[in-house]
ChimeraX commands (.cxc) that place a marker at each C-alpha (Angstrom):
marker #1 position 56.03,-117.90,183.27 radius 0.5
marker #1 position 57.01,-116.19,180.04 radius 0.5
marker #1 position 53.83,-114.13,180.17 radius 0.5
marker #1 position 54.57,-113.05,183.77 radius 0.5
marker #1 position 58.11,-112.07,182.84 radius 0.5
marker #1 position 56.80,-110.11,179.87 radius 0.5
marker #1 position 54.26,-108.31,182.07 radius 0.5
marker #1 position 56.98,-107.43,184.60 radius 0.5
marker #1 position 59.15,-106.12,181.79 radius 0.5
marker #1 position 56.34,-103.95,180.49 radius 0.5
marker #1 position 55.47,-102.66,183.96 radius 0.5
marker #1 position 59.13,-102.04,184.69 radius 0.5
marker #1 position 59.50,-100.10,181.47 radius 0.5
marker #1 position 56.40,-98.04,182.27 radius 0.5
marker #1 position 57.72,-97.30,185.74 radius 0.5
marker #1 position 61.07,-96.23,184.33 radius 0.5
marker #1 position 59.30,-93.98,181.83 radius 0.5
marker #1 position 57.23,-92.49,184.66 radius 0.5
marker #1 position 60.36,-91.77,186.69 radius 0.5
marker #1 position 62.00,-90.18,183.65 radius 0.5
marker #1 position 58.91,-88.03,183.01 radius 0.5
marker #1 position 58.80,-86.94,186.66 radius 0.5
marker #1 position 62.48,-86.05,186.53 radius 0.5
marker #1 position 61.93,-84.06,183.34 radius 0.5
marker #1 position 59.00,-82.20,184.88 radius 0.5
marker #1 position 61.00,-81.48,188.02 radius 0.5
marker #1 position 63.89,-80.19,185.93 radius 0.5
marker #1 position 61.45,-78.06,183.96 radius 0.5
marker #1 position 60.05,-76.57,187.16 radius 0.5
marker #1 position 63.56,-75.84,188.43 radius 0.5
marker #1 position 64.38,-74.22,185.09 radius 0.5
marker #1 position 61.38,-71.90,185.42 radius 0.5
marker #1 position 62.47,-71.01,188.96 radius 0.5
marker #1 position 65.91,-70.08,187.63 radius 0.5
marker #1 position 64.27,-67.82,185.02 radius 0.5
marker #1 position 64.77,-70.29,182.15 radius 0.5
marker #1 position 61.16,-70.99,181.28 radius 0.5
marker #1 position 59.42,-72.12,178.12 radius 0.5
marker #1 position 60.16,-68.80,176.40 radius 0.5
marker #1 position 63.85,-68.71,177.30 radius 0.5
marker #1 position 65.86,-67.16,174.47 radius 0.5
marker #1 position 62.76,-65.57,172.92 radius 0.5
marker #1 position 62.23,-61.85,172.40 radius 0.5
marker #1 position 58.70,-60.60,172.86 radius 0.5
marker #1 position 57.01,-57.30,172.09 radius 0.5
marker #1 position 53.86,-56.16,173.91 radius 0.5
marker #1 position 51.95,-52.99,173.05 radius 0.5
marker #1 position 49.72,-51.31,175.60 radius 0.5
marker #1 position 51.41,-52.96,178.59 radius 0.5
marker #1 position 51.25,-50.25,181.23 radius 0.5
marker #1 position 48.15,-51.81,182.82 radius 0.5
marker #1 position 45.54,-54.55,182.50 radius 0.5
marker #1 position 45.95,-57.47,180.13 radius 0.5
marker #1 position 49.10,-56.04,178.51 radius 0.5
marker #1 position 50.82,-55.55,181.86 radius 0.5
marker #1 position 50.01,-59.08,183.06 radius 0.5
marker #1 position 51.15,-60.57,179.75 radius 0.5
marker #1 position 54.46,-58.71,179.77 radius 0.5
marker #1 position 55.11,-59.91,183.32 radius 0.5
marker #1 position 54.13,-63.48,182.43 radius 0.5
marker #1 position 56.38,-63.64,179.37 radius 0.5
marker #1 position 59.32,-62.29,181.40 radius 0.5
marker #1 position 58.65,-64.81,184.18 radius 0.5
marker #1 position 58.74,-67.55,181.53 radius 0.5
marker #1 position 62.22,-66.49,180.44 radius 0.5
marker #1 position 61.56,-64.11,177.55 radius 0.5
marker #1 position 63.20,-60.75,177.01 radius 0.5
marker #1 position 60.31,-58.32,176.78 radius 0.5
marker #1 position 60.08,-54.94,175.10 radius 0.5
marker #1 position 56.81,-53.18,175.81 radius 0.5
marker #1 position 55.22,-49.82,175.19 radius 0.5
marker #1 position 52.40,-47.59,176.37 radius 0.5
marker #1 position 51.58,-43.93,176.67 radius 0.5
marker #1 position 51.67,-43.68,180.47 radius 0.5
marker #1 position 55.36,-43.43,181.26 radius 0.5
marker #1 position 55.13,-43.62,185.05 radius 0.5
marker #1 position 53.14,-46.86,184.90 radius 0.5
marker #1 position 55.48,-48.24,182.24 radius 0.5
marker #1 position 58.51,-47.65,184.44 radius 0.5
marker #1 position 56.73,-49.36,187.34 radius 0.5
marker #1 position 56.11,-52.48,185.25 radius 0.5
marker #1 position 59.71,-52.46,184.06 radius 0.5
marker #1 position 60.99,-52.26,187.63 radius 0.5
marker #1 position 58.63,-55.01,188.80 radius 0.5
marker #1 position 59.86,-57.40,186.11 radius 0.5
marker #1 position 63.51,-56.66,186.82 radius 0.5
marker #1 position 63.06,-57.04,190.58 radius 0.5
marker #1 position 61.68,-60.52,189.91 radius 0.5
marker #1 position 64.80,-61.38,187.91 radius 0.5
marker #1 position 63.29,-60.91,184.45 radius 0.5
marker #1 position 64.45,-58.77,181.54 radius 0.5
marker #1 position 62.24,-56.01,180.15 radius 0.5
marker #1 position 62.53,-52.60,178.55 radius 0.5
marker #1 position 59.77,-50.00,178.53 radius 0.5
marker #1 position 59.51,-47.55,175.64 radius 0.5
marker #1 position 57.00,-44.74,175.58 radius 0.5
marker #1 position 55.17,-45.08,172.27 radius 0.5
marker #1 position 51.71,-44.32,170.90 radius 0.5
marker #1 position 50.37,-46.94,168.48 radius 0.5
marker #1 position 48.47,-44.21,166.62 radius 0.5
marker #1 position 51.78,-42.69,165.46 radius 0.5
marker #1 position 53.60,-44.72,162.75 radius 0.5
marker #1 position 57.04,-43.28,163.51 radius 0.5
marker #1 position 56.72,-44.16,167.19 radius 0.5
marker #1 position 55.58,-47.70,166.46 radius 0.5
marker #1 position 58.46,-48.30,164.06 radius 0.5
marker #1 position 61.01,-46.82,166.46 radius 0.5
marker #1 position 59.68,-48.96,169.30 radius 0.5
marker #1 position 59.70,-52.23,167.33 radius 0.5
marker #1 position 63.06,-51.61,165.67 radius 0.5
marker #1 position 64.59,-50.50,168.96 radius 0.5
marker #1 position 63.53,-53.65,170.80 radius 0.5
marker #1 position 64.83,-55.85,167.97 radius 0.5
marker #1 position 68.17,-54.06,168.01 radius 0.5
marker #1 position 68.47,-54.14,171.80 radius 0.5
marker #1 position 67.76,-57.85,172.11 radius 0.5
marker #1 position 69.05,-58.99,168.73 radius 0.5
marker #1 position 65.85,-60.41,167.24 radius 0.5
marker #1 position 62.07,-60.65,167.50 radius 0.5
marker #1 position 60.12,-63.89,167.98 radius 0.5
marker #1 position 56.67,-63.04,169.37 radius 0.5
marker #1 position 54.45,-59.96,169.31 radius 0.5
marker #1 position 51.36,-59.30,171.39 radius 0.5
marker #1 position 49.51,-56.35,169.85 radius 0.5
marker #1 position 47.28,-55.41,172.73 radius 0.5
marker #1 position 47.01,-51.60,172.87 radius 0.5
marker #1 position 43.42,-50.45,172.77 radius 0.5
marker #1 position 40.82,-48.04,174.10 radius 0.5
marker #1 position 37.12,-48.32,174.79 radius 0.5
marker #1 position 34.15,-46.10,174.02 radius 0.5
marker #1 position 30.55,-46.72,175.07 radius 0.5
marker #1 position 28.02,-44.39,173.42 radius 0.5
marker #1 position 24.96,-44.74,171.18 radius 0.5
marker #1 position 26.04,-44.39,167.56 radius 0.5
marker #1 position 24.48,-40.97,166.96 radius 0.5
marker #1 position 26.21,-39.51,170.02 radius 0.5
marker #1 position 29.70,-40.54,168.93 radius 0.5
marker #1 position 31.66,-37.63,167.52 radius 0.5
marker #1 position 33.71,-38.09,164.38 radius 0.5
marker #1 position 36.89,-37.48,166.37 radius 0.5
marker #1 position 35.90,-40.14,168.93 radius 0.5
marker #1 position 35.11,-42.64,166.20 radius 0.5
marker #1 position 38.43,-41.98,164.47 radius 0.5
marker #1 position 40.39,-42.26,167.71 radius 0.5
marker #1 position 38.93,-45.69,168.50 radius 0.5
marker #1 position 39.67,-46.97,164.99 radius 0.5
marker #1 position 43.17,-45.46,164.90 radius 0.5
marker #1 position 44.06,-47.02,168.24 radius 0.5
marker #1 position 42.39,-50.41,168.11 radius 0.5
marker #1 position 42.51,-51.30,164.41 radius 0.5
marker #1 position 45.09,-49.08,162.75 radius 0.5
marker #1 position 47.41,-49.59,165.74 radius 0.5
marker #1 position 47.30,-53.35,165.15 radius 0.5
marker #1 position 48.01,-52.84,161.44 radius 0.5
marker #1 position 50.98,-50.57,162.15 radius 0.5
marker #1 position 52.38,-52.98,164.72 radius 0.5
marker #1 position 52.19,-55.90,162.30 radius 0.5
marker #1 position 53.66,-53.79,159.51 radius 0.5
marker #1 position 56.82,-53.10,161.48 radius 0.5
marker #1 position 57.05,-56.44,163.30 radius 0.5
marker #1 position 56.89,-58.71,160.26 radius 0.5
marker #1 position 60.31,-57.80,158.78 radius 0.5
marker #1 position 61.98,-58.77,162.05 radius 0.5
marker #1 position 59.99,-62.00,162.33 radius 0.5
marker #1 position 60.92,-62.91,158.76 radius 0.5
marker #1 position 64.55,-62.25,159.56 radius 0.5
marker #1 position 64.26,-64.59,162.56 radius 0.5
marker #1 position 62.78,-67.31,160.36 radius 0.5
marker #1 position 59.23,-67.05,161.67 radius 0.5
marker #1 position 57.31,-66.32,164.84 radius 0.5
marker #1 position 53.92,-65.59,166.31 radius 0.5
marker #1 position 51.70,-62.51,166.35 radius 0.5
marker #1 position 48.78,-62.42,168.79 radius 0.5
marker #1 position 46.37,-59.47,168.76 radius 0.5
marker #1 position 43.78,-58.47,171.32 radius 0.5
marker #1 position 40.29,-58.66,169.88 radius 0.5
marker #1 position 37.09,-58.83,171.90 radius 0.5
marker #1 position 34.11,-61.08,172.46 radius 0.5
marker #1 position 32.13,-58.12,171.15 radius 0.5
marker #1 position 33.60,-58.58,167.67 radius 0.5
marker #1 position 31.01,-61.32,167.16 radius 0.5
marker #1 position 28.17,-60.33,169.47 radius 0.5
marker #1 position 28.04,-56.73,170.52 radius 0.5
marker #1 position 26.05,-54.77,173.10 radius 0.5
marker #1 position 24.12,-51.52,172.88 radius 0.5
marker #1 position 26.32,-48.43,172.74 radius 0.5
marker #1 position 29.37,-50.16,171.27 radius 0.5
marker #1 position 29.29,-49.33,167.56 radius 0.5
marker #1 position 32.77,-47.79,167.48 radius 0.5
marker #1 position 34.39,-50.39,169.71 radius 0.5
marker #1 position 32.80,-53.38,167.99 radius 0.5
marker #1 position 33.73,-52.04,164.54 radius 0.5
marker #1 position 37.36,-51.69,165.62 radius 0.5
marker #1 position 37.55,-55.20,167.04 radius 0.5
marker #1 position 35.82,-56.69,164.02 radius 0.5
marker #1 position 38.53,-55.01,161.96 radius 0.5
marker #1 position 41.17,-56.72,164.11 radius 0.5
marker #1 position 39.65,-60.07,163.20 radius 0.5
marker #1 position 39.87,-59.21,159.52 radius 0.5
marker #1 position 43.49,-58.04,159.78 radius 0.5
marker #1 position 44.43,-61.24,161.63 radius 0.5
marker #1 position 42.84,-63.52,159.06 radius 0.5
marker #1 position 44.38,-61.75,156.08 radius 0.5
marker #1 position 47.83,-61.48,157.68 radius 0.5
marker #1 position 47.77,-65.18,158.56 radius 0.5
marker #1 position 47.38,-65.93,154.84 radius 0.5
marker #1 position 50.10,-63.43,153.90 radius 0.5
marker #1 position 52.75,-64.91,156.17 radius 0.5
marker #1 position 51.80,-68.49,157.06 radius 0.5
marker #1 position 54.03,-70.04,154.41 radius 0.5
marker #1 position 56.88,-67.93,155.79 radius 0.5
marker #1 position 56.60,-69.38,159.28 radius 0.5
marker #1 position 54.56,-66.64,160.99 radius 0.5
marker #1 position 51.34,-67.52,162.80 radius 0.5
marker #1 position 48.82,-64.70,163.30 radius 0.5
marker #1 position 45.76,-64.91,165.54 radius 0.5
marker #1 position 43.74,-63.00,168.08 radius 0.5
marker #1 position 42.60,-63.65,171.62 radius 0.5
marker #1 position 39.07,-62.35,172.19 radius 0.5
marker #1 position 38.45,-61.68,175.90 radius 0.5
marker #1 position 35.07,-61.29,177.49 radius 0.5
marker #1 position 34.54,-58.67,180.17 radius 0.5
marker #1 position 37.78,-58.61,182.17 radius 0.5
marker #1 position 38.57,-56.76,185.38 radius 0.5
marker #1 position 40.92,-54.03,184.14 radius 0.5
marker #1 position 41.13,-50.25,184.18 radius 0.5
marker #1 position 39.41,-50.31,180.79 radius 0.5
marker #1 position 36.33,-51.84,182.42 radius 0.5
marker #1 position 36.29,-50.50,185.96 radius 0.5
marker #1 position 34.80,-46.99,186.16 radius 0.5
marker #1 position 37.21,-44.57,187.87 radius 0.5
marker #1 position 36.66,-43.64,191.50 radius 0.5
marker #1 position 34.83,-46.79,192.59 radius 0.5
marker #1 position 36.13,-48.05,195.98 radius 0.5
marker #1 position 37.54,-51.57,196.06 radius 0.5
marker #1 position 34.80,-52.96,198.31 radius 0.5
marker #1 position 32.01,-51.56,196.12 radius 0.5
marker #1 position 33.70,-52.89,192.97 radius 0.5
marker #1 position 34.07,-56.34,194.57 radius 0.5
marker #1 position 30.33,-56.38,195.41 radius 0.5
marker #1 position 29.46,-55.27,191.88 radius 0.5
marker #1 position 31.57,-58.04,190.34 radius 0.5
marker #1 position 30.00,-60.62,192.63 radius 0.5
marker #1 position 26.52,-59.59,191.48 radius 0.5
marker #1 position 27.41,-59.02,187.83 radius 0.5
marker #1 position 29.04,-62.35,187.08 radius 0.5
marker #1 position 26.09,-64.74,187.60 radius 0.5
marker #1 position 23.77,-62.37,185.72 radius 0.5
marker #1 position 25.93,-62.22,182.59 radius 0.5
marker #1 position 28.49,-65.02,182.34 radius 0.5
marker #1 position 26.50,-68.15,181.83 radius 0.5
marker #1 position 29.41,-70.58,181.76 radius 0.5
marker #1 position 31.81,-69.51,184.50 radius 0.5
marker #1 position 29.66,-67.02,186.45 radius 0.5
marker #1 position 32.22,-64.32,187.14 radius 0.5
marker #1 position 34.24,-61.58,185.47 radius 0.5
marker #1 position 37.56,-62.55,183.94 radius 0.5
marker #1 position 40.94,-61.58,185.40 radius 0.5
marker #1 position 43.77,-60.06,183.38 radius 0.5
marker #1 position 46.21,-62.82,184.32 radius 0.5
marker #1 position 43.80,-65.40,182.87 radius 0.5
marker #1 position 43.86,-63.68,179.49 radius 0.5
marker #1 position 47.65,-63.44,179.75 radius 0.5
marker #1 position 47.83,-67.21,180.29 radius 0.5
marker #1 position 45.80,-67.73,177.11 radius 0.5
marker #1 position 48.14,-65.46,175.15 radius 0.5
marker #1 position 51.23,-67.37,176.32 radius 0.5
marker #1 position 49.60,-70.67,175.43 radius 0.5
marker #1 position 48.67,-69.48,171.94 radius 0.5
marker #1 position 52.17,-68.11,171.38 radius 0.5
marker #1 position 53.78,-71.40,172.40 radius 0.5
marker #1 position 54.60,-74.39,170.18 radius 0.5
marker #1 position 51.61,-76.16,171.76 radius 0.5
marker #1 position 49.45,-74.44,169.14 radius 0.5
marker #1 position 51.83,-74.73,166.20 radius 0.5
marker #1 position 48.99,-75.54,163.78 radius 0.5
marker #1 position 46.70,-72.69,164.84 radius 0.5
marker #1 position 46.60,-69.49,162.79 radius 0.5
marker #1 position 44.18,-67.07,161.18 radius 0.5
marker #1 position 41.56,-67.46,163.87 radius 0.5
marker #1 position 40.12,-65.65,166.88 radius 0.5
marker #1 position 40.09,-67.57,170.15 radius 0.5
marker #1 position 37.23,-66.65,172.47 radius 0.5
marker #1 position 38.32,-66.45,176.13 radius 0.5
marker #1 position 35.17,-65.21,177.82 radius 0.5
marker #1 position 34.17,-67.75,180.46 radius 0.5
marker #1 position 30.99,-68.54,178.54 radius 0.5
marker #1 position 29.77,-64.94,178.44 radius 0.5
marker #1 position 26.47,-64.78,176.58 radius 0.5
marker #1 position 26.97,-61.51,174.70 radius 0.5
marker #1 position 23.96,-62.27,172.54 radius 0.5
marker #1 position 21.79,-60.77,175.27 radius 0.5
marker #1 position 21.85,-57.18,176.53 radius 0.5
marker #1 position 23.99,-56.88,179.62 radius 0.5
marker #1 position 22.04,-57.38,182.84 radius 0.5
marker #1 position 23.07,-54.94,185.53 radius 0.5
marker #1 position 22.68,-55.23,189.30 radius 0.5
marker #1 position 20.12,-52.64,190.53 radius 0.5
marker #1 position 21.55,-49.14,190.94 radius 0.5
marker #1 position 24.91,-50.01,189.39 radius 0.5
marker #1 position 27.08,-48.48,186.69 radius 0.5
marker #1 position 27.82,-50.74,183.71 radius 0.5
marker #1 position 31.41,-51.74,183.02 radius 0.5
marker #1 position 32.88,-51.45,179.52 radius 0.5
marker link #1:1,2 radius 0.2
marker link #1:2,3 radius 0.2
marker link #1:3,4 radius 0.2
marker link #1:4,5 radius 0.2
marker link #1:5,6 radius 0.2
marker link #1:6,7 radius 0.2
marker link #1:7,8 radius 0.2
marker link #1:8,9 radius 0.2
marker link #1:9,10 radius 0.2
marker link #1:10,11 radius 0.2
marker link #1:11,12 radius 0.2
marker link #1:12,13 radius 0.2
marker link #1:13,14 radius 0.2
marker link #1:14,15 radius 0.2
marker link #1:15,16 radius 0.2
marker link #1:16,17 radius 0.2
marker link #1:17,18 radius 0.2
marker link #1:18,19 radius 0.2
marker link #1:19,20 radius 0.2
marker link #1:20,21 radius 0.2
marker link #1:21,22 radius 0.2
marker link #1:22,23 radius 0.2
marker link #1:23,24 radius 0.2
marker link #1:24,25 radius 0.2
marker link #1:25,26 radius 0.2
marker link #1:26,27 radius 0.2
marker link #1:27,28 radius 0.2
marker link #1:28,29 radius 0.2
marker link #1:29,30 radius 0.2
marker link #1:30,31 radius 0.2
marker link #1:31,32 radius 0.2
marker link #1:32,33 radius 0.2
marker link #1:33,34 radius 0.2
marker link #1:34,35 radius 0.2
marker link #1:35,36 radius 0.2
marker link #1:36,37 radius 0.2
marker link #1:37,38 radius 0.2
marker link #1:38,39 radius 0.2
marker link #1:39,40 radius 0.2
marker link #1:40,41 radius 0.2
marker link #1:41,42 radius 0.2
marker link #1:42,43 radius 0.2
marker link #1:43,44 radius 0.2
marker link #1:44,45 radius 0.2
marker link #1:45,46 radius 0.2
marker link #1:46,47 radius 0.2
marker link #1:47,48 radius 0.2
marker link #1:48,49 radius 0.2
marker link #1:49,50 radius 0.2
marker link #1:50,51 radius 0.2
marker link #1:51,52 radius 0.2
marker link #1:52,53 radius 0.2
marker link #1:53,54 radius 0.2
marker link #1:54,55 radius 0.2
marker link #1:55,56 radius 0.2
marker link #1:56,57 radius 0.2
marker link #1:57,58 radius 0.2
marker link #1:58,59 radius 0.2
marker link #1:59,60 radius 0.2
marker link #1:60,61 radius 0.2
marker link #1:61,62 radius 0.2
marker link #1:62,63 radius 0.2
marker link #1:63,64 radius 0.2
marker link #1:64,65 radius 0.2
marker link #1:65,66 radius 0.2
marker link #1:66,67 radius 0.2
marker link #1:67,68 radius 0.2
marker link #1:68,69 radius 0.2
marker link #1:69,70 radius 0.2
marker link #1:70,71 radius 0.2
marker link #1:71,72 radius 0.2
marker link #1:72,73 radius 0.2
marker link #1:73,74 radius 0.2
marker link #1:74,75 radius 0.2
marker link #1:75,76 radius 0.2
marker link #1:76,77 radius 0.2
marker link #1:77,78 radius 0.2
marker link #1:78,79 radius 0.2
marker link #1:79,80 radius 0.2
marker link #1:80,81 radius 0.2
marker link #1:81,82 radius 0.2
marker link #1:82,83 radius 0.2
marker link #1:83,84 radius 0.2
marker link #1:84,85 radius 0.2
marker link #1:85,86 radius 0.2
marker link #1:86,87 radius 0.2
marker link #1:87,88 radius 0.2
marker link #1:88,89 radius 0.2
marker link #1:89,90 radius 0.2
marker link #1:90,91 radius 0.2
marker link #1:91,92 radius 0.2
marker link #1:92,93 radius 0.2
marker link #1:93,94 radius 0.2
marker link #1:94,95 radius 0.2
marker link #1:95,96 radius 0.2
marker link #1:96,97 radius 0.2
marker link #1:97,98 radius 0.2
marker link #1:98,99 radius 0.2
marker link #1:99,100 radius 0.2
marker link #1:100,101 radius 0.2
marker link #1:101,102 radius 0.2
marker link #1:102,103 radius 0.2
marker link #1:103,104 radius 0.2
marker link #1:104,105 radius 0.2
marker link #1:105,106 radius 0.2
marker link #1:106,107 radius 0.2
marker link #1:107,108 radius 0.2
marker link #1:108,109 radius 0.2
marker link #1:109,110 radius 0.2
marker link #1:110,111 radius 0.2
marker link #1:111,112 radius 0.2
marker link #1:112,113 radius 0.2
marker link #1:113,114 radius 0.2
marker link #1:114,115 radius 0.2
marker link #1:115,116 radius 0.2
marker link #1:116,117 radius 0.2
marker link #1:117,118 radius 0.2
marker link #1:118,119 radius 0.2
marker link #1:119,120 radius 0.2
marker link #1:120,121 radius 0.2
marker link #1:121,122 radius 0.2
marker link #1:122,123 radius 0.2
marker link #1:123,124 radius 0.2
marker link #1:124,125 radius 0.2
marker link #1:125,126 radius 0.2
marker link #1:126,127 radius 0.2
marker link #1:127,128 radius 0.2
marker link #1:128,129 radius 0.2
marker link #1:129,130 radius 0.2
marker link #1:130,131 radius 0.2
marker link #1:131,132 radius 0.2
marker link #1:132,133 radius 0.2
marker link #1:133,134 radius 0.2
marker link #1:134,135 radius 0.2
marker link #1:135,136 radius 0.2
marker link #1:136,137 radius 0.2
marker link #1:137,138 radius 0.2
marker link #1:138,139 radius 0.2
marker link #1:139,140 radius 0.2
marker link #1:140,141 radius 0.2
marker link #1:141,142 radius 0.2
marker link #1:142,143 radius 0.2
marker link #1:143,144 radius 0.2
marker link #1:144,145 radius 0.2
marker link #1:145,146 radius 0.2
marker link #1:146,147 radius 0.2
marker link #1:147,148 radius 0.2
marker link #1:148,149 radius 0.2
marker link #1:149,150 radius 0.2
marker link #1:150,151 radius 0.2
marker link #1:151,152 radius 0.2
marker link #1:152,153 radius 0.2
marker link #1:153,154 radius 0.2
marker link #1:154,155 radius 0.2
marker link #1:155,156 radius 0.2
marker link #1:156,157 radius 0.2
marker link #1:157,158 radius 0.2
marker link #1:158,159 radius 0.2
marker link #1:159,160 radius 0.2
marker link #1:160,161 radius 0.2
marker link #1:161,162 radius 0.2
marker link #1:162,163 radius 0.2
marker link #1:163,164 radius 0.2
marker link #1:164,165 radius 0.2
marker link #1:165,166 radius 0.2
marker link #1:166,167 radius 0.2
marker link #1:167,168 radius 0.2
marker link #1:168,169 radius 0.2
marker link #1:169,170 radius 0.2
marker link #1:170,171 radius 0.2
marker link #1:171,172 radius 0.2
marker link #1:172,173 radius 0.2
marker link #1:173,174 radius 0.2
marker link #1:174,175 radius 0.2
marker link #1:175,176 radius 0.2
marker link #1:176,177 radius 0.2
marker link #1:177,178 radius 0.2
marker link #1:178,179 radius 0.2
marker link #1:179,180 radius 0.2
marker link #1:180,181 radius 0.2
marker link #1:181,182 radius 0.2
marker link #1:182,183 radius 0.2
marker link #1:183,184 radius 0.2
marker link #1:184,185 radius 0.2
marker link #1:185,186 radius 0.2
marker link #1:186,187 radius 0.2
marker link #1:187,188 radius 0.2
marker link #1:188,189 radius 0.2
marker link #1:189,190 radius 0.2
marker link #1:190,191 radius 0.2
marker link #1:191,192 radius 0.2
marker link #1:192,193 radius 0.2
marker link #1:193,194 radius 0.2
marker link #1:194,195 radius 0.2
marker link #1:195,196 radius 0.2
marker link #1:196,197 radius 0.2
marker link #1:197,198 radius 0.2
marker link #1:198,199 radius 0.2
marker link #1:199,200 radius 0.2
marker link #1:200,201 radius 0.2
marker link #1:201,202 radius 0.2
marker link #1:202,203 radius 0.2
marker link #1:203,204 radius 0.2
marker link #1:204,205 radius 0.2
marker link #1:205,206 radius 0.2
marker link #1:206,207 radius 0.2
marker link #1:207,208 radius 0.2
marker link #1:208,209 radius 0.2
marker link #1:209,210 radius 0.2
marker link #1:210,211 radius 0.2
marker link #1:211,212 radius 0.2
marker link #1:212,213 radius 0.2
marker link #1:213,214 radius 0.2
marker link #1:214,215 radius 0.2
marker link #1:215,216 radius 0.2
marker link #1:216,217 radius 0.2
marker link #1:217,218 radius 0.2
marker link #1:218,219 radius 0.2
marker link #1:219,220 radius 0.2
marker link #1:220,221 radius 0.2
marker link #1:221,222 radius 0.2
marker link #1:222,223 radius 0.2
marker link #1:223,224 radius 0.2
marker link #1:224,225 radius 0.2
marker link #1:225,226 radius 0.2
marker link #1:226,227 radius 0.2
marker link #1:227,228 radius 0.2
marker link #1:228,229 radius 0.2
marker link #1:229,230 radius 0.2
marker link #1:230,231 radius 0.2
marker link #1:231,232 radius 0.2
marker link #1:232,233 radius 0.2
marker link #1:233,234 radius 0.2
marker link #1:234,235 radius 0.2
marker link #1:235,236 radius 0.2
marker link #1:236,237 radius 0.2
marker link #1:237,238 radius 0.2
marker link #1:238,239 radius 0.2
marker link #1:239,240 radius 0.2
marker link #1:240,241 radius 0.2
marker link #1:241,242 radius 0.2
marker link #1:242,243 radius 0.2
marker link #1:243,244 radius 0.2
marker link #1:244,245 radius 0.2
marker link #1:245,246 radius 0.2
marker link #1:246,247 radius 0.2
marker link #1:247,248 radius 0.2
marker link #1:248,249 radius 0.2
marker link #1:249,250 radius 0.2
marker link #1:250,251 radius 0.2
marker link #1:251,252 radius 0.2
marker link #1:252,253 radius 0.2
marker link #1:253,254 radius 0.2
marker link #1:254,255 radius 0.2
marker link #1:255,256 radius 0.2
marker link #1:256,257 radius 0.2
marker link #1:257,258 radius 0.2
marker link #1:258,259 radius 0.2
marker link #1:259,260 radius 0.2
marker link #1:260,261 radius 0.2
marker link #1:261,262 radius 0.2
marker link #1:262,263 radius 0.2
marker link #1:263,264 radius 0.2
marker link #1:264,265 radius 0.2
marker link #1:265,266 radius 0.2
marker link #1:266,267 radius 0.2
marker link #1:267,268 radius 0.2
marker link #1:268,269 radius 0.2
marker link #1:269,270 radius 0.2
marker link #1:270,271 radius 0.2
marker link #1:271,272 radius 0.2
marker link #1:272,273 radius 0.2
marker link #1:273,274 radius 0.2
marker link #1:274,275 radius 0.2
marker link #1:275,276 radius 0.2
marker link #1:276,277 radius 0.2
marker link #1:277,278 radius 0.2
marker link #1:278,279 radius 0.2
marker link #1:279,280 radius 0.2
marker link #1:280,281 radius 0.2
marker link #1:281,282 radius 0.2
marker link #1:282,283 radius 0.2
marker link #1:283,284 radius 0.2
marker link #1:284,285 radius 0.2
marker link #1:285,286 radius 0.2
marker link #1:286,287 radius 0.2
marker link #1:287,288 radius 0.2
marker link #1:288,289 radius 0.2
marker link #1:289,290 radius 0.2
marker link #1:290,291 radius 0.2
marker link #1:291,292 radius 0.2
marker link #1:292,293 radius 0.2
marker link #1:293,294 radius 0.2
marker link #1:294,295 radius 0.2
marker link #1:295,296 radius 0.2
marker link #1:296,297 radius 0.2
marker link #1:297,298 radius 0.2
marker link #1:298,299 radius 0.2
marker link #1:299,300 radius 0.2
marker link #1:300,301 radius 0.2
marker link #1:301,302 radius 0.2
marker link #1:302,303 radius 0.2
marker link #1:303,304 radius 0.2
view
């Protein structure tokens, strides 16, 4: 009798806990719908957010309740992203800035912090791609890739850190690449720049960890963005190419990645769910085997 009563009490307690958890989850979902998501009250900076991974990440942070300041060189596209976020009920400000120019990076970061009162999270994503055999790369091309992909990350961190320190800590996520560890032919400049990002992330994590700032990178595999898709390819042809390319190259999940999937990884890494993760590069590549040369469908043009 006593044992049965005890069992009922335990089961009753578990049921009550389940109801409470369901209510909390429902309230959380309603909060997200009202624009008060898991990043409510946070201020986020995103560089290179006029298209691709940066665009999707800026939109995702805003949808999760953050106030987002983002930059990019293509003003028309930047304004489009800004309008899209605001139409959906989010808060975002686009600033035209080039991460190769220190004064523009500082003005962008400082301006966002002043506008929204603080800075909590930075996603340093701006980057360019170059695919050429090493001896065919001009010095100017080499320098441009390094200045954008590596130096741009350094400059962003340089001007973000004072605001994060003032806020008592925060998170910096940088866009690396699966090619930082295993490259492909024709990618000397690009791989060198992304390897540099890894080094910057690891050193900065040691510089600021004790001060409450986590620093890490997300390393995407081949992702369907403007950086990858050659210009002028019709949608139907690109869809057929992707369908053929995925099983030949991605040996885990046999398809090309999508920008929103990388954005989801960035938001997860920037959240308290990964509070003990810093100084590392997180591979988000679907199981892409970049140790082998890329296998191309017959008669096709390789993506980046």
